[in-house]
N, C-alpha and C positions, 0 to 999 in steps of 0.2 A: 618705809614699806610696812603695810599692815598684814595680818594673817590672810585676809581675803585676797590681797594682792598676790601673795604667794600661791594661793589656790588657783587664781587665774593664770599665773605664769606657768604652772605645771599642769593645767587642766587637760591638755591634749597628750601628755607624756605617757599615760598608761602605767606609770610606776606604781609599785605596791610595797607596802611595809608589812612585815610579819611581826606581831608582838605576842609573845607567849610568856608563860611563867616557867622558869627554870630553877628548881630548888627554891632558894630564897631570893632569887634575882629575876628581874624582868629582862627578857631577851628581846632585843630589837634587831631584826634582820632586814637587809635590803641591799640593793645595788648601790654603787657610788652615787648615782643620780638620786635615788630615793633617800639616802642619808643626807645628801646636800639639801633636798627639799625639807627634811625634818629640821636640819640646822637653821634653815631660813625661817621656819615657823617659830623656833625658839627666839631667834633674833627679832623677828617682827613683833612677837608678844612683849618683848622688853619695851617697845615703843608704842604699843597699842593703847587706845583710850580705855578699853575694857580691861579689867585686871585678870581675866581668865578666858580660856576657851578649851574645848575638848573635841575629840573625834573618836568614834567608836566603830568597831567592826559590826556592831548590831544596831546602829542608829546613824545619826548625822556624821558624815565623813566616811561611811563604810566603803566608798569607792576607792579609798586610799589603802585599804587593807587586803593583804593576800589571804587566800583560803588557809584555814588553820589558825588564824589569829584568834586568840581567846581574850585579849585585853585591849582596852582603848588607851588613849593618851589624854591626860588632862593637865594643862599647864596653867599655873596660877602665879601671877607676879605679886609679891608682897612688898610693902614699902620698906625702904632701908631706914632703920632707926639708929641715929647716932649713938655710939657708945654701946651698942648691943651686938 
């Protein structure tokens, strides 16, 4: 499954994630379904052809964010280097 497949799977769900800064931490809030969506995005990115993707409350992917979200999500897969 690729990230776009996850988007299609949840496209009619109406789910929303809220991503904000909390002190020195990023706070990600959502229902059980929205957190499952996010976990599937992480899993799909591990298998994707592209090494990265992102969604933002101010740009591409904004439909996935709840009002009050101030931060987006950028996931970048790096290559595993033996011995590092």
